[in-house]
N, C-alpha and C positions, 0 to 999 in steps of 0.2 A: 684731674682724673677722678671720676666717681667709682668707688669701690664699695660693694656690699660684701660683708662678711656674714655668712650664713651659719648661725649657731643653733644646733639642735640640742635636745635634752641629752645629757650625759656626754657633752663634748669634752675632749681632751684639754684640760685646763691650760697646761703649758703651751700647747700648740696654738690655742686661741690668743693667749695673752702675749706670747712672743711676737706674733704677727702684728697685733695692735700696738705693742710698745715700739717695735721698729718703724712702723708707719708714722707713729706719733713723733718719734725722734727725728725722722726725715722731715716731717712738717716743721719742727722747731727750727731745724737748720735752714730750711727753705725761707721761713719767715725772717730769719736773721738776715738772709741774703737780699730778700726782696722788700723788706719793709712791712711784712704782714701777710702777704699772699701765701696761701696754702697750695702744696702740690697735690695732696691727696684728700679728697672728701670722703671720709670713711664713716660708714654706718653699720651697726650690727643689727641684722634682722632675723626673725625666727618664724617658724610655722605656728607657734603658739604664743599667747600673750605672756606666759610665764615659762621660762627656761632656766634649768638649772645645769650646772657643770657636772662633770664626773665626780667632783669633790663635794657636790651638794651646794655650791654657791650660786646665788641668784645672778643671772646674766641680764642686764638691762637692754632687752631687744625691742626694736621697733617692728611694727606691723609692715608687711610687704605691700607697698603702694604700687598700684598698676601703671601710674603715670610716670614712675621713676625708671629711667633707662640707664642701667649701669654701664660703665666701661668695662669693669672686671667684677666677677663674683668669685669670692674665695671660699672654699669648702674645707674647713679644718677637720681634724679626725674625730671620730666618735671614740669614747674611752672604753674600747672593746679590742683587747690585744691578742685574743685567741680566736680560732675558728669557732669554738663552742659558743662564745659570746656574740661574735661578729655576725655569723649567719642569721641567727633569729633577729638581731637588730635591724638588719637590712630589710626585714619584712614589717617593720613597725609602721603604724599609720602616718606618723609625721615624717618618717623617712620617704615613704611612697609619695607623699605630697610634695616633698622637697625635690624628688626626682622630676616630677611633672613641671614644677617651677623652674628648675634648671634648664629643661627643654625649652620652655617659653623664653627665658632670657637668651639662651643661645640662638633660637630663631630670630630674635630681635636684634642680633649682631653683637651681643656681649661676649667678651673673652671669659674664660672660666678656668680657675686655677684650684687644684686640690692637693692636699698633702697627707702623706702617711695613709691611715685607713679612710680618709676622705676620698681617696682615689677609688675605693670600692663603691662608694655611693655614686661617684661620677660614672664609673663603668656600668652601673646598673641602669643608667639612662639610655645606654646604647650610643651616646655621643663619642665614645672612644673606639668604637668598632671601626676597623680598617686603618687605625692610627697606631702610633707608638705611645708607650707609657712606662712609668716606673711606679713603684709602691713600696710599702714596708717590706724590707728584704726577707724577713722570716715568714711572710705570708704570700711569697711569690708563688709557691705551689698551689695554694688555694686560688689565687687570682687566675693562674693559667687554666685551671679546671672550670672555673666559672665564666670566664671570658675569653674563649678561644679565638675570638676574632680580633683581639688586641694583641699587638706585638709588644710583649713586655721585656724590659731589660732592668731588673732590679739592682744591677750593679751600678747603675747611673743615679745621681742624686737629682738631677732635674732633666725633664724631657719635654720640650715644647713640640706641639703637633698641631699644625693649623692654628685655630683659636683657642686652643687648650694647652695648659701646661700642668704637668704632674710633678710631684716631688716626693722624696723618699721618707724614711721612718722619723718619727718623733721630732727631733731638732731639724728635720728637713723643712719644718715650717719656717725656721729662721732663714734657711737658704732660699726658700721661696720668697720671703719678704724681701731679702736683699736683691733678688733677681727682679722683682717688680719695681723696686726703687731704682735699680740700675737702668730699667727700661725708660723711666722718666728722666734721670740724671745720673750718669756715671760718677759724677763728683759727689752728689748726695750719698750714693751707695757707698763710696769709699770712706766718707765721713762717719756714717752709721756704723759701718763695719769696724772702724777703728775705736769708736766709742763702746761698742759691745764686745770688743775683742773676738770678732767673728769674721771668718773669711768665707767667701762664696766657694763651696766645695763642689767638685764635678763628679764625685764617685762615692758610692757606699761600700764599694768593694773591700776597703781595709776593715770595715766593721762586721762583715758577714761571718757567721759561724757555721761552716758547712754541715756539721753534725745536726744543727737545728733544722736545716732544710731537709735532711734525710728523714726526720721523724714524721713528715707528711705522707709517707708510703712505706708499707712493710717491705717491699722488694728493694726499695732504695736503701732502707736501713741495713738489710742484709748485705747489699753491695758495699755499703760504707764499712761495715765490720771487716768484710774481706779485704777491702782496700787498705785499711789500717794495718792489717797484718802482713801486707805485701809492699809497704812503701819503699823498702830497700831494693826490691826487685823491679825490673823493667815491666811496664804495664802490658798485659795481654788480654784482649778482650775475649778471646776463646777461652782462656783459663778462667776468667771472672765468670763468664756465662756458665761454664761447666760447673764451677763450684756453687752456683746459685740454682743449678738444675734447670736452666733455661736456654734459649738460643741467643747468639750474639745479636741478632736483629732484634729480638723482643727486648734485650737489655738496652740496646741503643734507643729504641722507641720509648721505653719507660723513663729513662733518664731525660730524654728531650722533652716528654710530656710533663714530668714533675719538676725538673730542674732547669729546663730550658737549655741544656748543654749536653755534650756527648759524655760517655763514661770516662774517657781519657781526660776531658777538661776537668770533670769533678775530681778524678784522682789527682790531677795536679793541684787542685784547690786544697785537698787534704795534705799534700806535701808541703805546700806553702804554709798552711796552718801549723804543722808540726815543725817546720824549720823555725818559724817565728817564736814558737814556744821555747825551742832550744836556744835561740838567740837571746830571749829574755831571761831564761831560767838556768843557763849553764854558762861555764867558762870555755866551752869548746870553741876551737877556731872554725873558720867557715868551711874549710875542707873537711873536717870531721863531721860537721852538720850536714854537709852535702852527702857524705857517704851514708848517714843515717836515713836519709830520705831518697836515696836512690840516684844521686847525681854524681858524675865522674869527678868534678872538680867544683871548688867554691866559686869560681868566677861565673860559671853558669848559673848557679843558684843565686848568687848576688844580683845578677842582672834580672832574674825572674822576680826576686823579692822587690827590687826597685820598680819593676814594671807593674806588679800587682798591688803593691802597698804604697807606692810613691815614696819610699824611704829605703835607704841602705842599711847595711848592718850597723854601722857606727850610729846612724841616727836612731835606729831602733833600741839600741843599747843605751844611748844617751837619754832616752825617754824615762829610764828607770832611775836615773841619778837624781 
């Protein structure tokens, strides 16, 4: 499998290296099994002769050869973790040239994978339009704003869509690497996973901080503050809208546009976040915690925690021991 890793200036160091290390480790195990044959033919390419990482380290890139037809092109994240840094970076000359090159590779039949903020670069090409994707969870609101033609679900860790696959935040690069290795050989992926002490995760949901998402929009910030003050009560869309001096329909639309979910769903996210905090930081039993976040009994809350976080109360408390 011919893989080109596209490294641009100020690429996220960890994302790039974890991808390369995982593929190299897979090749080592493959060579042991086959007597020398490599599963992955990996090259690092760049739009410039000299490329430096976000930490200022020189990256040994090769020039892009027109006669090379990759099976996969991997786009790691740029080292720009906030909208203030990311939006200007997407207009850089080398980034614009990379967009055009990605369109060429895709037209030639290549599969394309992007992780974390690399998904923004891929979305800029238009290749994700009409398809599904995930991205860095805390930049989900910005992604929705810039790319309304893409069906975004930032709660997922990996989203294959046609000949494109996108992965989530930061260490989602490792999940993407394991996914690529699994495509070639499930046995290799299992071995690499065990050596790296890493499992292929399906969800970013346990890592999402709802309050960070609210910061993307003043109206959602006001809704979040109101919701936190009313977690013990049953949710009322009419009461929430009235408190924010808006209509229920407008609040519904704003939540959907910014968060990709309904006000009720976001309210439940805040309940789960508060419940997890109490599980970790108090000796309260589950029924008492349930009462604090507006549920009648602990069993209902326990089921919700397991569904949302993939872990029950005992596992969550065991994490702190």
